[in-house]
N, C-alpha and C positions, 0 to 999 in steps of 0.2 A: 504494500500500499504506499509506503514511503517513496518507493521508486516512481510510482505514478504521480504522486504529488511533486516529486523532483522534476518530472517531465514538464510540469506546468511552468516552471521557471523559464525554461528555454523557449517554450511556445509563447509565453507572455512577452518575453523580450523580442521574439521574432515579430509578433503582431505590432508591438510598439514601434519597432524599427520600420515596419511597413507603412506606418502612418505618413512618412515622408514620400513614399512611393517612387523614390529615385530609381532604384533597381531592386525590385522585390526578390528576384531569385538570388542575387548576391547576398542580400541581407538574410534571407532564409538560410542560405548555405553557411554564412559565418556564424549564425546562431547554432546551427546543428554541429558545426566543428567545435565550438566551445563546449558542447556536451558530449564529445567523444566520437563523433562520426568522422570517418576518413574524408579528407578534402574532396576527392573526386566524387564520392557518393553524396556528400553534402551538396555539392554543386548540381549534380544530377537531380536529386530530390527537389532542390530549390527551383530549378528550371521547369520541372514537370508540374510542380504545384502552381507556379506562376502562370504557366500555360493553361492549366485545366481548372483552376479555381479563381473565382472573382475576388476582388479585394474584400467585399462583404463576407464571402465565405471564409477567407483567411482571418477576418476579424472575429467571426463566430468561433473559429478554432481557438483564437486567443482568449476569448471569453470563457470557453470551456476549460482552458488551461488555467486561467486565473481562479476559477471556481474550485478546481482540483487542488491548486497550490495553496489556498487559504489555510493557515494554521500549520503548514509544514515548516519544521525547524531544521530538517536535514534534507536539503535538495538532492544530493546524490547525482549520479550519472544518468543521463537520458539514454534509454534503449529504444529501439524501434518498436518493441512491444508496448512500451509506455506511450510513445507517440501515437500509435494506432488506437490504444485504449482511450486516450484523451479525445482523439478525433471521433471516436464512436459515441461520445457524449453530445456531439453536435446533432441537432434535429434534422439537418439537411443530409440525406443519405449519400449525397455526392461527395461530401467531405471525407468520411472514413474510407469510402471506395477509392478516391483519388490518392489519399495518403498511402493506403495499402498497395495500390497499383504503382505508385512512384517508388515505394520501397522495393517491391519485387522487380520492377524494371531497372532499378539501379543496383541490383545485386545485393541488397540488404536482406538477410534471411530473418524471418520472424515466425513465431508460432501464434500469430494474431487470430482472434476469433473471426469466424465467417462474417462477412458484411452482407446484410440482406438488402 
């Protein structure tokens, strides 16, 4: 449970960084790198999420992350499983679908729950 909450920190930072909208994929990638993802994989995920999700959907992802993050005193390392679980809290089914698809397409292995 603490790992999922820790995932929220990176996603919140990612969404706050997106507020400037200068280069969302680069900002997503740098946030993911800070939480332990390989640079190439981070860039790949960032590019795919920027291409396939709207800014509004990315903001929803950030809000879900913030809600998960509240009260967490041990942020820990972000795993792709954490990232997918947080994405699954967004009511828009496209968000967890695209996060899972980006992770798989970028070679990041996960045992994520099925996205319906």
